[in-house]
C-alpha positions as CSV (number, residue, x, y, z in Angstrom):
1,X,-10.9,-53.3,42.3
2,X,-10.7,-54.8,45.6
3,X,-9.2,-53.2,48.6
4,X,-6.0,-54.5,50.2
5,X,-6.0,-58.1,51.4
6,X,-2.4,-57.3,52.9
7,X,-1.8,-57.9,56.6
8,X,1.1,-55.3,56.8
9,X,-0.5,-52.9,54.3
10,X,1.8,-49.9,53.4
11,X,4.3,-50.7,56.1
12,X,5.3,-53.7,54.3
13,X,7.1,-51.9,51.6
14,X,9.6,-50.6,54.1
15,X,9.9,-53.9,55.9
16,X,10.9,-55.7,52.6
17,X,13.4,-53.3,51.8
18,X,15.5,-54.9,54.6
19,X,15.7,-58.2,52.5
20,X,19.3,-59.5,52.8
21,X,19.2,-60.9,49.3
22,X,18.2,-58.6,46.6
23,X,16.1,-60.4,43.8
24,X,16.1,-58.9,40.5
25,X,12.6,-57.7,39.1
26,X,11.9,-59.9,36.0
27,X,9.6,-58.9,33.1
28,X,7.6,-62.1,33.2
29,X,9.4,-63.6,30.0
30,X,8.2,-67.4,29.8
31,X,5.6,-66.9,32.3
32,X,1.9,-66.3,31.6
33,X,-1.0,-65.2,33.6
34,X,-4.1,-67.3,33.4
35,X,-6.1,-64.5,32.3
36,X,-6.4,-66.1,28.8
37,X,-9.3,-68.4,30.3
38,X,-9.8,-67.0,33.8
39,X,-9.8,-69.9,36.3
40,X,-13.2,-70.1,38.1
41,X,-12.6,-71.9,41.2
42,X,-15.3,-73.6,43.2
43,X,-16.1,-71.1,46.1
44,X,-17.7,-73.9,48.1
45,X,-14.3,-75.9,48.2
46,X,-12.3,-73.0,49.3
47,X,-12.2,-73.6,52.9
48,X,-9.1,-74.8,54.3
49,X,-9.0,-78.4,55.9
50,X,-9.0,-78.7,59.6
51,X,-5.7,-77.5,61.1
52,X,-3.4,-80.0,62.6
53,X,-3.0,-80.0,66.4
54,X,0.4,-78.2,66.2
55,X,-1.2,-75.3,64.4
56,X,-3.9,-74.4,66.9
57,X,-3.3,-71.1,69.0
58,X,-1.4,-69.7,65.8
59,X,-2.3,-66.7,63.6
60,X,-2.6,-66.6,59.7
61,X,0.0,-64.2,58.3
62,X,0.3,-63.4,54.4
63,X,0.4,-60.9,51.8
64,X,-2.7,-62.3,50.7
65,X,-5.6,-63.3,53.1
66,X,-8.5,-63.8,50.9
67,X,-10.3,-67.0,49.6
68,X,-9.0,-69.2,46.8
69,X,-11.8,-68.4,44.6
70,X,-10.4,-65.0,44.1
71,X,-6.9,-66.1,43.0
72,X,-5.3,-66.0,39.5
73,X,-3.0,-68.7,38.3
74,X,0.5,-68.1,36.8
75,X,2.6,-70.6,34.9
76,X,4.5,-71.5,31.8
77,X,2.2,-73.8,30.3
78,X,4.5,-76.8,30.4
79,X,6.0,-79.5,32.4
80,X,8.6,-78.0,34.9
81,X,10.0,-77.9,38.4
82,X,8.8,-74.8,40.0
83,X,10.1,-73.0,43.1
84,X,7.5,-70.3,44.4
85,X,7.8,-68.2,47.6
86,X,8.1,-64.9,49.2
87,X,10.3,-62.7,51.9
88,X,9.0,-62.9,55.5
89,X,10.3,-59.8,57.4
90,X,11.9,-60.7,60.9
91,X,11.1,-57.3,62.5
92,X,8.0,-55.1,63.5
93,X,5.1,-57.4,64.2
94,X,7.1,-60.7,63.4
95,X,10.0,-60.0,65.6
96,X,10.6,-63.1,67.7
97,X,7.6,-65.1,65.9
98,X,7.9,-68.5,64.9
99,X,6.6,-70.3,61.6
100,X,4.5,-73.4,62.6
101,X,3.1,-74.5,59.1
102,X,2.0,-73.1,55.9
103,X,-1.5,-72.6,54.1
104,X,-0.8,-73.9,50.6
105,X,-3.5,-72.9,47.8
106,X,-3.7,-75.7,45.4
107,X,-5.5,-75.8,42.0
108,X,-4.6,-79.4,41.0
109,X,-2.5,-82.4,42.1
110,X,-2.6,-83.8,38.7
111,X,0.8,-84.9,37.4
112,X,2.3,-83.1,40.4
113,X,5.2,-84.8,42.3
114,X,8.3,-83.9,44.5
115,X,6.5,-81.4,46.5
116,X,8.1,-79.8,49.6
117,X,8.0,-76.9,51.8
118,X,11.2,-75.1,52.1
119,X,12.8,-72.2,54.1
120,X,15.9,-70.3,53.1
121,X,17.7,-67.3,54.7
122,X,19.7,-66.7,51.6
123,X,18.1,-68.7,48.6
124,X,21.1,-70.7,48.4
125,X,20.9,-73.1,51.3
126,X,17.7,-74.5,52.8
127,X,17.4,-74.4,56.7
128,X,14.0,-76.5,56.4
129,X,13.1,-78.7,53.6
130,X,10.1,-80.8,54.4
131,X,8.5,-83.3,51.9
132,X,4.7,-83.5,51.4
133,X,2.8,-86.2,49.6
134,X,0.7,-84.7,47.0
135,X,-2.0,-87.2,47.4
136,X,-2.8,-85.7,50.5
137,X,-3.4,-82.3,49.2
138,X,-6.9,-81.3,48.4
139,X,-7.4,-79.5,45.0
140,X,-9.1,-76.3,44.7
141,X,-8.6,-75.7,48.2
142,X,-6.1,-74.2,50.8
143,X,-4.3,-76.8,52.4
144,X,-3.0,-76.7,56.2
145,X,0.6,-78.2,56.3
146,X,2.3,-78.4,59.8
147,X,6.0,-78.2,59.8
148,X,7.8,-80.9,61.9
149,X,9.4,-78.1,64.2
150,X,8.5,-74.6,64.4
151,X,11.1,-72.1,62.7
152,X,12.1,-68.9,64.6
153,X,12.1,-66.1,62.4
154,X,15.7,-64.4,62.3
155,X,15.9,-60.7,62.8
156,X,17.0,-60.5,59.1
157,X,14.1,-62.3,57.8
158,X,13.8,-65.6,55.5
159,X,12.3,-66.5,52.5
160,X,9.5,-69.4,52.6
161,X,7.9,-71.3,49.7
162,X,7.1,-74.5,48.0
163,X,8.8,-76.9,45.6
164,X,7.1,-79.3,43.1
165,X,7.4,-80.8,39.8
166,X,4.7,-80.9,37.2
167,X,5.6,-84.2,35.2
168,X,3.3,-84.0,32.4
169,X,1.3,-80.9,30.9
170,X,-2.1,-82.4,30.5
171,X,-4.6,-79.6,31.3
172,X,-5.0,-75.9,32.0
173,X,-4.4,-76.4,35.8
174,X,-1.3,-78.6,35.3
175,X,0.5,-75.8,33.4
176,X,-0.9,-72.8,35.6
177,X,0.3,-73.9,39.1
178,X,1.2,-71.0,40.8
179,X,-1.8,-69.1,42.5
180,X,-1.6,-65.5,43.2
181,X,-3.7,-62.6,44.3
182,X,-4.0,-59.2,46.1
183,X,-1.6,-56.3,45.4
184,X,2.1,-56.4,44.7
185,X,5.1,-55.8,47.1
186,X,8.6,-56.3,46.7
187,X,9.6,-59.9,46.9
188,X,5.9,-61.1,47.6
189,X,6.3,-63.4,44.6
190,X,9.6,-64.9,43.7
191,X,10.0,-67.7,41.5
192,X,12.4,-70.1,39.8
193,X,11.7,-72.9,37.4
194,X,13.2,-75.2,35.1
195,X,12.1,-77.3,32.1
196,X,13.4,-78.9,28.9
197,X,14.2,-75.6,27.7
198,X,16.5,-74.6,30.4
199,X,16.4,-72.8,33.9
200,X,15.2,-69.4,34.8
201,X,16.9,-68.3,38.0
202,X,15.1,-66.5,40.9
203,X,13.2,-63.2,40.1
204,X,10.8,-60.9,41.8
205,X,7.6,-61.3,39.7
206,X,5.3,-59.4,42.2
207,X,4.8,-56.2,40.0
208,X,3.5,-58.5,37.1
209,X,1.3,-60.9,38.8
210,X,0.6,-59.9,42.5
211,X,1.6,-61.9,45.6
212,X,1.8,-65.5,46.2
213,X,-1.4,-66.7,47.9
214,X,0.4,-68.9,50.3
215,X,-0.2,-68.1,53.9
216,X,1.8,-68.9,57.1
217,X,0.7,-70.2,60.4
218,X,2.6,-68.2,63.2
219,X,3.0,-68.4,66.7
220,X,4.6,-66.2,69.5
221,X,3.4,-63.2,67.6
222,X,2.7,-60.3,70.2
223,X,-0.5,-58.5,69.7
224,X,-1.7,-55.4,71.6
225,X,-5.1,-55.4,73.3
226,X,-6.2,-52.7,70.9
227,X,-4.4,-51.9,67.6
228,X,-5.9,-50.6,64.5
229,X,-5.1,-48.1,61.6
230,X,-6.1,-46.9,58.6
231,X,-4.4,-48.8,55.5
232,X,-5.9,-46.9,52.7
233,X,-8.2,-44.0,52.3
234,X,-9.9,-42.9,49.1
235,X,-8.5,-39.6,48.0
236,X,-11.8,-37.3,48.0
237,X,-12.7,-34.5,45.5
238,X,-15.2,-31.8,46.6
239,X,-16.4,-28.2,46.3
240,X,-14.9,-25.9,48.9
241,X,-16.2,-26.1,52.6
242,X,-18.3,-29.3,51.5
243,X,-18.5,-32.2,53.8
244,X,-16.3,-35.0,52.5
245,X,-17.4,-38.9,52.9
246,X,-14.7,-41.3,51.6
247,X,-14.3,-45.0,52.1
248,X,-11.2,-46.2,54.4
249,X,-9.8,-49.6,55.1
250,X,-9.1,-50.3,58.8
251,X,-6.5,-52.9,59.4
252,X,-6.5,-54.4,63.1
253,X,-3.8,-56.3,65.0
254,X,-5.3,-56.3,68.3
255,X,-6.4,-59.3,70.6
256,X,-9.9,-57.5,70.9
257,X,-12.5,-57.2,68.3
258,X,-12.9,-53.8,67.0
259,X,-16.3,-52.6,67.7
260,X,-15.9,-48.7,67.5
261,X,-13.3,-46.2,66.9
262,X,-12.4,-42.5,67.4
263,X,-10.4,-40.8,64.9
264,X,-9.0,-37.3,64.0
265,X,-8.2,-35.6,60.9
266,X,-5.9,-32.9,60.8
267,X,-5.8,-30.4,57.9
268,X,-3.1,-27.7,58.0
269,X,-3.0,-27.5,61.7
270,X,-7.0,-27.8,62.0
271,X,-8.0,-30.9,63.8
272,X,-11.4,-32.5,64.1
273,X,-12.7,-35.6,65.6
274,X,-15.6,-38.1,65.0
275,X,-16.6,-41.5,66.2
276,X,-17.9,-44.5,64.4
277,X,-19.8,-47.5,65.8
278,X,-19.2,-50.5,63.3
279,X,-21.9,-52.3,62.0
280,X,-20.0,-55.4,62.0
281,X,-17.0,-55.8,64.4
282,X,-13.6,-56.4,62.9
283,X,-12.5,-59.8,64.5
284,X,-9.7,-60.0,67.0
285,X,-6.4,-61.2,65.5
286,X,-3.6,-60.2,63.3
287,X,-4.2,-58.3,59.8
288,X,-7.9,-58.4,60.3
289,X,-9.7,-55.7,58.0
290,X,-12.9,-54.0,57.7
291,X,-14.4,-50.9,55.6
292,X,-15.8,-47.6,57.1
293,X,-16.6,-44.4,55.8
294,X,-14.8,-41.2,57.5
295,X,-16.3,-37.7,57.3
296,X,-14.7,-34.2,57.5
297,X,-15.0,-30.8,56.2
298,X,-12.9,-29.9,52.9
299,X,-10.8,-26.6,53.2
300,X,-12.2,-23.4,51.6
301,X,-9.2,-22.9,49.2
302,X,-9.2,-24.4,45.8
303,X,-6.4,-27.0,44.8
304,X,-4.9,-30.0,46.7
305,X,-4.7,-30.4,50.6
306,X,-3.5,-33.3,52.7
307,X,-5.4,-34.6,55.5
308,X,-3.7,-36.6,58.1
309,X,-6.1,-39.3,59.6
310,X,-5.3,-41.1,62.8
311,X,-7.3,-43.7,64.8
312,X,-7.0,-42.2,68.5
313,X,-9.4,-44.9,70.2
314,X,-10.7,-48.4,69.7
315,X,-13.8,-49.5,71.8
316,X,-13.5,-46.1,73.7
317,X,-9.9,-47.0,74.9
318,X,-6.5,-45.6,73.8
319,X,-5.3,-47.3,70.6
320,X,-2.1,-49.2,70.8
321,X,-1.0,-48.2,67.1
322,X,0.1,-44.6,66.4
323,X,0.0,-44.8,62.8
324,X,-1.0,-41.7,60.8
325,X,-2.4,-42.1,57.3
326,X,-2.2,-39.2,54.9
327,X,-4.7,-38.8,52.3
328,X,-4.6,-36.1,49.4
329,X,-7.8,-34.5,48.7
330,X,-8.7,-31.7,46.1
331,X,-11.2,-28.8,46.0
332,X,-12.8,-28.0,42.6
333,X,-14.8,-24.9,41.6
334,X,-17.4,-27.2,40.1
335,X,-18.0,-31.0,39.4
336,X,-18.4,-32.2,36.0
337,X,-18.5,-35.6,34.4
338,X,-15.6,-37.7,33.9
339,X,-15.1,-39.6,30.7
340,X,-12.9,-42.5,31.3
341,X,-10.5,-43.6,28.5
342,X,-9.6,-47.4,27.7
343,X,-6.8,-47.8,25.4
344,X,-6.6,-51.3,24.3
345,X,-3.4,-53.2,22.6
346,X,-4.9,-55.7,20.1
347,X,-4.5,-57.0,16.5
348,X,-6.1,-59.5,14.5
349,X,-3.0,-61.7,14.6
350,X,-3.7,-62.1,18.4
351,X,-5.7,-65.3,19.1
352,X,-6.8,-64.1,22.7
353,X,-7.7,-60.7,21.4
354,X,-11.4,-61.7,20.8
355,X,-11.5,-61.3,24.7
356,X,-10.4,-57.9,24.5
357,X,-13.0,-57.2,21.7
358,X,-15.5,-58.4,24.0
359,X,-14.5,-56.2,26.8
360,X,-14.6,-53.1,24.8
361,X,-17.9,-53.9,23.1
362,X,-19.5,-54.6,26.5
363,X,-18.2,-51.1,27.9
364,X,-19.4,-49.4,24.8
365,X,-22.8,-50.7,25.2
366,X,-23.3,-50.3,28.9
367,X,-21.1,-47.3,30.0
368,X,-22.3,-43.9,28.9
369,X,-18.9,-42.1,30.0
370,X,-16.8,-44.6,28.2
371,X,-14.2,-43.5,25.5
372,X,-12.5,-46.4,23.8
373,X,-9.3,-46.5,21.7
374,X,-8.3,-49.9,20.4
375,X,-4.8,-49.4,18.7
376,X,-4.0,-52.4,16.6
377,X,-0.3,-52.6,16.7
378,X,0.1,-56.3,17.5
379,X,0.8,-57.3,14.1
380,X,1.7,-55.0,11.0
381,X,-0.2,-57.2,8.8
382,X,-3.5,-56.2,10.6
383,X,-5.6,-54.0,8.1
384,X,-6.1,-51.7,11.1
385,X,-2.4,-51.1,12.1
386,X,-1.3,-47.6,12.6
387,X,2.0,-47.1,13.7
388,X,1.9,-43.5,15.3
389,X,0.6,-43.9,18.9
390,X,1.4,-43.7,22.6
391,X,4.0,-46.4,23.5
392,X,2.4,-49.5,24.5
393,X,5.2,-50.0,27.2
394,X,4.4,-46.7,28.8
395,X,0.9,-47.9,29.4
396,X,2.2,-51.0,31.3
397,X,1.0,-53.5,28.8
398,X,3.5,-56.4,27.9
399,X,1.1,-58.5,25.6
400,X,-2.1,-58.4,23.9
401,X,-4.9,-58.1,24.8
402,X,-4.1,-55.5,27.2
403,X,-5.2,-51.9,28.0
404,X,-4.8,-49.1,30.3
405,X,-7.7,-47.1,32.0
406,X,-7.0,-43.3,32.2
407,X,-3.4,-44.3,32.3
408,X,-4.0,-44.5,36.0
409,X,-4.6,-48.1,36.0
410,X,-2.0,-49.8,33.5
411,X,-1.4,-53.3,32.0
412,X,-4.6,-54.8,33.0
413,X,-6.8,-57.2,31.0
414,X,-9.5,-55.5,28.8
415,X,-12.2,-58.3,29.8
416,X,-11.4,-59.2,33.4
417,X,-9.7,-55.9,34.6
418,X,-7.3,-55.9,37.3
419,X,-9.4,-58.7,39.2
420,X,-12.6,-60.3,37.7
421,X,-14.3,-57.6,35.9
422,X,-13.3,-54.7,33.6
423,X,-16.6,-52.9,34.7
424,X,-15.4,-52.6,38.6
425,X,-12.2,-51.0,37.3
426,X,-14.2,-48.7,35.1
427,X,-16.8,-47.7,37.6
428,X,-14.2,-46.9,40.3
429,X,-12.2,-44.7,38.0
430,X,-15.1,-43.0,36.6
431,X,-16.7,-41.8,39.9
432,X,-13.4,-39.6,40.5
433,X,-14.4,-36.1,39.8
434,X,-12.0,-34.6,37.4
435,X,-9.8,-31.4,37.9
436,X,-10.5,-30.1,34.2
437,X,-13.4,-29.9,31.8
438,X,-12.7,-30.2,28.1
439,X,-14.6,-29.3,25.0
440,X,-13.6,-30.7,21.5
441,X,-14.3,-29.8,18.0
442,X,-13.5,-31.3,14.8
443,X,-13.5,-30.8,11.1
444,X,-12.5,-32.4,7.8
445,X,-10.3,-30.5,5.6
446,X,-11.2,-29.8,2.1
447,X,-10.6,-33.3,0.7
448,X,-11.2,-35.4,4.1
449,X,-7.3,-36.5,3.9
450,X,-7.0,-34.7,7.5
451,X,-9.0,-33.5,10.4
452,X,-8.5,-30.2,12.2
453,X,-9.1,-30.7,15.9
454,X,-9.5,-28.0,18.6
455,X,-9.8,-28.5,22.5
456,X,-10.8,-26.1,25.2
457,X,-9.3,-27.1,28.5
458,X,-11.1,-25.4,31.6
459,X,-9.1,-25.6,35.0
460,X,-11.3,-26.3,37.9
461,X,-8.8,-26.1,40.5
462,X,-5.2,-24.4,40.9
463,X,-1.9,-25.8,40.2
464,X,-0.7,-28.2,37.5
465,X,0.7,-28.0,33.8
466,X,-1.6,-30.2,31.4
467,X,-0.9,-31.2,27.8
468,X,-3.4,-32.3,25.2
469,X,-3.3,-35.4,22.8
470,X,-5.5,-36.0,20.0
471,X,-6.8,-39.3,18.6
472,X,-9.1,-40.3,15.6
473,X,-11.1,-43.4,16.0
474,X,-13.6,-45.0,13.6
475,X,-16.4,-47.5,14.2
476,X,-18.2,-50.3,12.0
477,X,-14.7,-51.3,10.4
478,X,-14.9,-54.7,8.8
479,X,-13.8,-56.5,5.6
480,X,-14.2,-59.8,3.8
481,X,-10.7,-60.4,2.5
482,X,-8.4,-62.8,4.6
483,X,-6.6,-59.7,5.8
484,X,-9.7,-58.8,7.9
485,X,-9.7,-62.3,9.8
486,X,-9.4,-62.3,13.6
487,X,-7.3,-65.2,15.0
488,X,-9.3,-67.0,17.8
489,X,-7.4,-69.4,20.0
490,X,-10.6,-70.1,22.0
491,X,-12.0,-72.1,19.1
492,X,-9.7,-75.0,20.5
493,X,-11.3,-74.9,23.9
494,X,-14.5,-76.4,25.4
495,X,-17.1,-73.5,26.6
496,X,-16.1,-72.1,30.2
497,X,-19.6,-71.2,31.3
498,X,-19.1,-67.5,30.4
499,X,-21.5,-67.1,27.7
500,X,-19.7,-64.1,26.3
501,X,-16.5,-66.0,26.1
502,X,-18.3,-69.3,24.9
503,X,-19.4,-67.6,21.6
504,X,-15.8,-68.0,20.5
505,X,-15.1,-71.5,22.2
506,X,-15.6,-74.8,20.4
507,X,-19.3,-75.1,19.4
508,X,-19.9,-71.2,19.7
509,X,-21.2,-69.0,17.0
510,X,-17.8,-67.6,16.6
511,X,-16.2,-71.1,17.4
512,X,-13.6,-71.1,14.6
513,X,-9.8,-70.6,14.4
514,X,-10.5,-67.4,12.3
515,X,-13.6,-65.1,12.8
516,X,-14.9,-61.9,11.0
517,X,-15.8,-59.1,13.2
518,X,-16.8,-55.6,13.1
519,X,-14.7,-53.3,14.8
520,X,-15.4,-50.3,16.9
521,X,-13.3,-47.5,18.4
522,X,-10.1,-48.2,16.2
523,X,-7.5,-45.6,16.3
524,X,-6.8,-44.6,12.8
525,X,-4.5,-41.5,13.4
526,X,-3.4,-39.2,16.4
527,X,-1.1,-36.5,17.2
528,X,1.5,-39.0,18.2
529,X,4.6,-39.6,16.2
530,X,5.7,-43.4,15.4
531,X,8.2,-43.1,18.3
532,X,5.3,-42.0,20.7
533,X,6.1,-38.4,21.0
534,X,2.9,-36.1,21.4
535,X,3.0,-33.3,18.5
536,X,0.2,-31.3,19.8
537,X,1.2,-27.6,20.4
538,X,1.1,-26.5,24.2
539,X,-1.9,-25.1,25.5
540,X,-2.4,-21.4,25.1
541,X,-1.6,-20.7,28.6
542,X,0.1,-22.6,31.5
543,X,-1.7,-20.7,34.1
544,X,-3.6,-23.5,35.5
545,X,-5.8,-21.1,37.7
546,X,-9.4,-21.8,38.6
547,X,-11.5,-20.8,35.8
548,X,-9.0,-20.2,33.2
549,X,-9.7,-21.7,29.9
550,X,-6.7,-22.7,27.6
551,X,-6.8,-23.8,24.0
552,X,-4.9,-25.8,21.4
553,X,-5.2,-27.2,18.0
554,X,-3.7,-30.1,15.9
555,X,-4.3,-31.3,12.3
556,X,-4.4,-35.2,12.4
557,X,-3.9,-37.0,9.3
558,X,-6.1,-39.6,8.0
559,X,-5.0,-43.0,7.0
560,X,-3.7,-43.5,3.5
561,X,-3.4,-47.4,3.6
562,X,-5.8,-48.6,0.9
563,X,-7.2,-51.5,3.0
564,X,-8.0,-49.2,5.9
565,X,-9.0,-46.2,4.0
566,X,-11.8,-47.9,2.0
567,X,-13.4,-49.5,5.1
568,X,-13.8,-46.3,6.8
569,X,-17.2,-44.6,6.7
570,X,-16.5,-40.7,7.1
571,X,-19.6,-40.2,8.8
572,X,-18.5,-42.8,11.6
573,X,-15.1,-40.9,12.4
574,X,-14.6,-39.4,15.8
575,X,-12.2,-37.1,17.3
576,X,-10.9,-37.5,20.9
577,X,-9.0,-35.1,23.0
578,X,-7.0,-36.7,25.9
579,X,-6.0,-34.0,28.6
580,X,-2.9,-35.2,30.2
581,X,-2.1,-34.5,33.8
582,X,1.5,-33.7,35.0
583,X,1.8,-37.2,36.4
584,X,1.1,-38.6,32.9
585,X,-2.3,-39.8,33.6
586,X,-5.7,-38.7,31.7
587,X,-7.1,-35.9,33.7
588,X,-10.4,-36.0,31.6
589,X,-11.4,-36.5,27.9
590,X,-13.8,-35.8,25.4
591,X,-15.1,-37.3,22.2
592,X,-17.0,-35.8,19.0
593,X,-18.2,-36.8,15.7
594,X,-16.0,-35.5,13.0
595,X,-18.0,-32.9,11.0
596,X,-17.6,-31.3,7.7
597,X,-18.7,-32.2,4.0
598,X,-17.6,-35.7,4.5
599,X,-20.8,-37.4,2.9
600,X,-20.6,-35.5,0.0
601,X,-16.9,-35.9,-0.5
602,X,-17.0,-39.6,0.2
603,X,-19.7,-40.3,-2.2
604,X,-18.0,-38.2,-4.9
605,X,-14.9,-40.4,-4.2
606,X,-16.5,-43.8,-4.5
607,X,-18.3,-43.0,-7.7
608,X,-15.2,-41.6,-9.4
609,X,-14.0,-44.7,-11.2
610,X,-15.5,-48.3,-10.7
611,X,-13.1,-50.0,-13.2
612,X,-12.4,-53.5,-12.0
613,X,-8.4,-53.8,-11.0
614,X,-8.5,-57.2,-9.4
615,X,-10.8,-60.0,-8.4
616,X,-10.8,-62.4,-5.3
617,X,-12.8,-65.3,-4.2
618,X,-14.8,-65.6,-1.1
619,X,-11.5,-67.1,0.6
620,X,-9.6,-63.8,-0.3
621,X,-7.6,-65.7,-3.3
622,X,-6.9,-63.5,-6.4
623,X,-8.7,-64.9,-9.4
624,X,-8.0,-64.1,-12.9
625,X,-11.6,-64.8,-14.3
626,X,-15.0,-65.2,-12.7
627,X,-15.6,-68.1,-10.6
628,X,-18.7,-69.7,-9.3
629,X,-19.9,-68.3,-6.1
630,X,-19.0,-65.0,-4.6
631,X,-16.5,-62.8,-6.1
632,X,-15.1,-59.8,-4.4
633,X,-14.2,-56.9,-6.9
634,X,-11.6,-54.4,-6.4
635,X,-12.1,-51.0,-8.3
636,X,-9.6,-48.4,-9.3
637,X,-10.8,-45.9,-6.8
638,X,-10.1,-48.2,-4.0
639,X,-13.5,-49.3,-3.3
640,X,-15.0,-52.9,-3.2
641,X,-18.1,-54.9,-4.3
642,X,-19.6,-58.3,-4.2
643,X,-21.1,-60.2,-6.9
644,X,-22.7,-63.5,-7.3
645,X,-21.4,-65.7,-10.1
646,X,-23.8,-68.5,-11.0
C-alpha cells in the first residue's frame, strides 16, 4: 500500500465536513472499477504538458498528487455523459486563494466530446463553465488547462470538476474514463452520469474508488517559511523499554525546502527529542511529502500507549505548524509470527474470478505465513458452494472477486490488492507483530462427518476481549463435469502483457470461455451459521492479562453435498482458527492439517459399493448407454471413475 498522496492529510476530513451541500454516499451500483483488467498507463507519457502562462507562479492542489501511471479507472462500460469532481474547502490553507486552472488526467480522447470544466457552489448552478476542445487533450497524460479568469474560492468552498460525453463505447478506455487514486475522503470523488438507461444523480463514491485524480492550479495561497507536520505514523509494537523505530510521513506547506527536523515524542508526560537530517530534502511548496523513520523508547508497562509526536523545528528554526500527531503503540511480552488471513469471495460462475484464483495461488506459493480461505458463495450452482460463513458485506466486499486481509484491509482485489499488488498489502500487514499467539488442533470424528477443533490463545499484552472462529478448508478440489467449469471472461480479451493474466486471455493456455482448474484453500465448513453468526463458545477466560492462555472448542460439520463431498481428499483438509480482536479484525490465526483415521475411513467408504448408478460423456451430459470416448461413471457410494470406450 502506498502512503498518503493527500495534501491536507488528516486535516482534510474536518475541512470537508463544512461542505454546504450534502452528497449521499453511493454503493457504486452501475459503476465498475477497471481492476478487471488493470489499466497499465505509460509512465513515460505521464508528465503534464508545459503550463500556460496564466498558470505560472501557482501551486498544485489536489487530493491526489501522484503520477497518472498510478491511477485506476472507473466507469460504467458504456456511452454516457459524465460529471466528475470534488469539493474544495474555502478555509484553512485555501482561505483567500484562487483557482487559475485544472490539471486533468486523461486516459483516452477517442469518442469523447462536449468537454468542459465547471465550478459550482451548490451543484445546481455553475458559476464557471468553460469548454475544452477534446482534440487539444493529450491521452495518457495530465493536461494543464487555464481558466479564462481566476476563480476566488469562497469561504464556504466550492465544487470543481469536468463534464464530457463518451459518444460510443468502442474500447476499454472509452468506457472507463474517470481516473482515481490515493485514499478516500468525503466528497473527494463525486459523480453524476446519464446514458440510455437513465440518469444517476450526484453521489459521493470516494469510499468505493478513492479520490478523483484531477488537480488544481491555485494562486494567492499563503505559505509559511517553514511549516511541516507528520501526516501518518505507523503504529509500533515492541517489547518493554525497547527502542522503537517506525516510519512516518512528513507533509510540508512551507516556502523553504525541508532539510532537517527536530521532533519530540511525549508518552504519558515524559518527553524526548530527536534530530533528523533528511537524505533527500522535501521541496518547497504546498503539500510536499517525504518519508522518515522516527525513534523513541517504548514504555515499561504491557499494553497500549499513546505517543504524541510533534515537529518542533524545521532547518533549525521554529516550525510554523503546531500539529500534534498521536500514534498508538503496544508493548508485548514476546514477539511471535503473524499468520495473515486472506478471505476471498469467489465462484465458478464469476468470469473475472480467475484473477482471484491467480492471486491466492501466488500467495500460497510465495508467502510462508499465508492462510487462505476461498469461500465460493458467488453462485449456488458452484459445487464448492457452502452457505455458512461470515457475511460478505462485513468484509467490505461488493463483488467477486474480492477479498479482505486480516479483516483490517477490506474490499480489495485479490490480485491487484489495494493498489497494484496483493503482495504489497500482505507484506505490510504480515509485518505487524500480533498481540496473541494461537495454537490449533483438529481431529476427525469416528466417521469423518465432522471435525473437533480446539484453539489455545495466549495473551501477549493486557486488555481486549477476543473470540475465536473456526474454518475448514480443503486443497486440490477439482472435477470433470460441467458443474466444475470456471467461467472466464478474459478469453474474450487480447493478452495484457501480464504473463499470469495472459494465461486466461485469448490464445493463452486457459484462453477458453470455461476452464477446468484445481482449487485450493476452499472453505468447506465453519463455525459460522448461514446468517453469519459465530457459534464458537467464548474463550475459557476473558482475563486478557499477559501470559494467560484461554481455550475454546467447536465441532465443525463436514459437507454433505455429494458433488463436494466426493471431491474432498480427507488427507488434504485443514482447520483454521481465527482469533478475532475486539474491533472485529483478525488478531492472529493458525492452520493445521486435520488428523485421525481419515485415510482408512476414506478408503473403506469409497470401496463400499461401486455399482454404477449414472453415466456421463466428457461434456458432462448424462447418457443411457456407453458412448465412444471418455465416459464418466457415477457409483452408488458417490465416487466417480473414468473409462475409455472405443
